[in-house]
N, C-alpha and C positions, 0 to 999 in steps of 0.2 A: 455718581452721587454718593457721598460718604454715608456709611451705614452706622447706626448706633443701636445697640441692644437696649431696649426699654422694658423688656419683660423676659423672664426666664423661669422655667418651672420644671418640676419632676413629679411623677405620679408614683406613690408608694403602692406596693403589692403586699398584702398580708396573707400568710399561710401558716397554720400552726399544726394541723392534723393531716398527716399524709395518707396515701392510699393503702399503706400497710398497717395503719393504726398507730404509728409512731407520732410523738408530739415534740415540738420545740419547747422545752421546759422554761426557757427564758421568756417566751411569749405567752405561755399558757395562762389564761385568766384564773384567778383564785376561786375555784368551784369545789363545793363539797361533793362527796360521793352521791349523796341523795339528790343533789341538783343534776348531776351527770345522768343518773338513772332516770330522773324525771324528763330530762331532755330526750333521752333515747325513747322513752315511752311515748312522748308526743310525736317524735319522728315516725314511730311505728303506727300510732293512732292516725296520723295524717295519711300515711300510705294505705292502710287498710280501709279507711273511710273513702279514700279515692277509688280503690278497687271496687268497693261495694257500689259507689255512685255510678261507675262505668257499667256494672252489671244491671243496675236499675234502669239506666238509659237504654241499654240493649233490649230490655224487657218492656220498654215503653212506659215505665212508671215515673220517669222524669224526662225532661226535654233535653235540648242540647247542653252539653256539659264540658267544661275545660279541665282536663286532667293536670295534675301537678307532679307526676312521676319524675323524679330526678331533682326537683327543686325544693324538697322538704327542708334541707338544712338552711337555705337562704330565708325561708319563712319562719321556721321554728326558732332558729338561732337569733334572728332579729327580734321576734316577738318576746322572747325571754328577757330582753333588755328594756322593754317598754314598761313604764310605770302606770299605775292605775289612773293618775290624773292626766297623763299624756293623751293626745288625740291622734287617731289613725285614719288616713284617707287611702283606701285600697283600690285595686282594680278588681277584676272578676276572677283572678287566679290565686287568691290568697287564702285558700282553705286552711293551710297550716297556721297562718296568723290568727284567723278567727278562732280555731280550736284551742290554740295555746292561750289566747286571751280569755277563754272560758265561754265562748259563744256556743249556744246549744246546737248540736248537729241537726236535730230534727227541724229546726227553723231553716237552716241552710237547704236541707233537702226539700222542704216545702217550697222554697223560692225556686229551686231548679225544676220543680214540678209545675211551676206556673202560678203559685200562690204568693203574691207580693207581700203578704203579711209575714212571710218568713224573714224579711229584712226590716221588720219593726224592731229596732234595736232595744235590747234590755236596758233598763235605766242605769244599771251599774257599769255599763261598758261604754267607753268613749271611742267608738269606732263607727265610721260612716257606712252606709250601704255600698254594695258593689258598684263600681263605676264601669259600665260597659263601653261607652265611647272612649277611644284611646287618648289618654293624656289630658282630658278636659278637667280632671280633678286636681291637677297640680296647682293651678292658680287658686283653687278653693283652699288648698292646704296653706299656701302663702297668705291668703286672706285671714284664715283662722289664726295663723302665727302672728300676723300683724295685730289682730285683736288681743291676743294674749300679751303681746309686748306692751300695747297701750294700757292694758289693765294691770300690768306688772305682775302677771301670773308666772310662777316659776315652773313652766311646763315646756315640753317639746311637742312638735307636730311632725308626725312621720307619714310620708307618702310613698307608695309603691307604684312602680310602673315597669314595663318591659323595654327591651332594646328598641323596639319599634316606636315606643312612646317618645324617644329622644329625637325623632324626626318630626314631631308635631310642634306647631307654633305655641301651643299651650305650655309645653314643657319649658321652652325658652322664656316665655313671659313670666311664668311662675318662679323659675330659678333666678331670673334677672331681678325681680322684685325682692326675693329673699336675700340676694346679695347686696342690693342697694341699701336696704333697711336693716341689714344684719339680723334677719329674723330667725327665731328658734326652729328652723326646719331641718329635718333629716330626710333627704331624698334617697330612696333605695331603689336602684335599678336591678331587676333580675334579668341579667343579660343571658338569656337562654339560647342565644345564637341564631334564632329564627323568629321573624315576625310573620306568622303563618308560613308562606312559602318564600319569603324574602330573606336571604341570608344577611348576617350582621354586616358583612363588608359592603353591602348595598345601602346600608343606613348612613354610613359616614366614612370619610377618608381618614379620620382620626385613628391613631394607634390604639387608644382606649376610649371608652365612653366617659370614664371618670375625669379625664382632663378637660371636659367641657365646663366643669365647675370653675376652672381658672379664669375663663372669660368673664365670669360673673363675680369674680373677686373673692372666692372662698375655696376651701380645700376639697379636692376630690381624691378618693382612695379606691383602689381596686382590691377586692379580696377574693380568695378562693370560695366561691359560693357553695361548694359541696363540703366545706369545712365548717361545721357548726360552731366551733370555738372561735374561728377567725371572724365569722359573721357576728357572733354574740359580742365579742370584744370590741370590734369596730363600731357597732351600733351603740353599745353602752357608752363608749368614749364620746361619740358624736352627740348623744342625748345629753350627757353631762355638760359638754361644751356649750350646747344650745341653752341649757338652763342657766349657765354662768354668764350669759349675755355675749358670748364670743362668736355668735353667728352660725350660719348653716354649714352642712356637710353633705357632699354627694358620695354615696357608697355604691360602687358597681360590683354586684355579686356575679362573678364569672362562673356560670353554671350551664346546664343543658336541659332542654326539654326532651326527655327520652321517649316521648310518644307523640300522638297527634296534637295539633293546636287545640282542636275541640273534637267532639264526636261527629262533627260534620266535615272533618278534614281527613285526608289520607296522606300522611307524611311520606309514605314509600314512593309516591309519585315524583317527589322533588328532592329527597334527601338520601344520600348514599348509605347503605347498610353498614359499611365499614366504619363510618363516622359514629353511628349509634353504638356499635359494638365496642369501639374504643372508649366511649364515655361510660359504658356499663361498668367498666373496671374502676371508675371514679365514683361509684355509687356512694352517696353520703351516708346511708344507713349502714352499708357494709363496713366502711372505714370506722364508723363509730363503734360498731360491734367488735371489731378487731381490737380497738383501743380498750374497750371495757373488759374484754377477755384477758388482756394483759394485766389489767388491774384487779382481776378476780371479781368483777362486777357482772359478768355475763357467763352463762352456760346454757346448754340445751334446755334444761328444766325451766330456767328463768324465762327463756324465749317462749316455750310452749305455754307456760302459765300466763305470761303477759298477753300473748296473742289471743288465748281463749277468753280472757277477761275483756279485752278490747272488742273482740267480735261480739260478745254478749251485749256489751254497751251499745255498739253500733246497731245491732239487730233490734234492740229496744227502742233506739232513736228512730229507726225506720218505721216501726209499728206506730210510734207516737206521731210521726209526720203524716202517715197515711190514715190515721184515725181522726185527724182534726176535722172539726165541723166546717162545712163549706162556707165561703164568705157570703155575707149578705149584700145584695145590690146596693144597700144604703152606703156601704163603705166606699163606693165610687165618689160620694159627695163629702164624706166626713173628713178627709185629710187634704182637701184643696185649700182651705183657709183655717186659721186658728179656731174660728167659730163659724158654723154654717150661716150663710146669708138667708134673708127671708125668702128669696127665690128658691134657694136650695131646699129649705125646709118644706116649701110647698111641693117641690118636685118629689121629695121623699115620701110624701103622703101615700103615693101609689104602691109602696113596697111594704 
């Protein structure tokens, strides 16, 4: 049977900041020193808040918690590119995204302590609550983008998921819809190499996850997920493209989960220590620090002062979270419908 090539594609890989702190000046996004320092501060804020959360969990002060160690650049870098009017549909491991967008840490801690009011989103933030089921929020993002397109709103809709999420039907349905209707969607995969104990090579036979976008008719790009500049640049370009009506983009952030999937997991049972040690040398915060030191933006005094201030902030947020008034039983009824029904009003009389 004669063969005819009807489709050909390539997947770009973007890397700007290397492990020694050097950058490719031709690819470096135009950032002021103040912006670079702010990025580093948010990387550090995310890591320290993550460490505190782990300690709180071990002390029984919050419940099961999903650490973000190693994935800070993929979260902070992408969030820095998001505009105030854009909408975000996250998973449960987007601590850095929430903090960078200005979400109060005390509310996040209240949620992880079992108080769902912690995810009552502040009115000035366009971010949805954590999505715990894997992948189910991707069609929601496509639907929101469809609504924005119909209303001719110049916004982008950003959705996050992990490598395991690409094996879910919801992922394919959402991206297919985004491609067919050229929706303003930016799909960001934090490929941290492990979906709990399932390695990335058991998720797909594809050489990259980014190439899956080709099947849906739009661009997929792989970036060094531990390189905050590459993540920021690729996300900003994808958001601008979406707002210009040029359709969706799939960004695969090639990174690594340097700790357990959650506090209910023990990664040492299935993951080789040598692999973890190798990725520690690619630490996103370390390479940013080396870059800033070269530019005269980092020294030990700056590090100590920044850490002290951030720790004070985090400790104040913890106190605020733990001093919140208990929820009223009435709240079980208040958020089911836009307005309580007569039956609900009668049921609430007992509280």
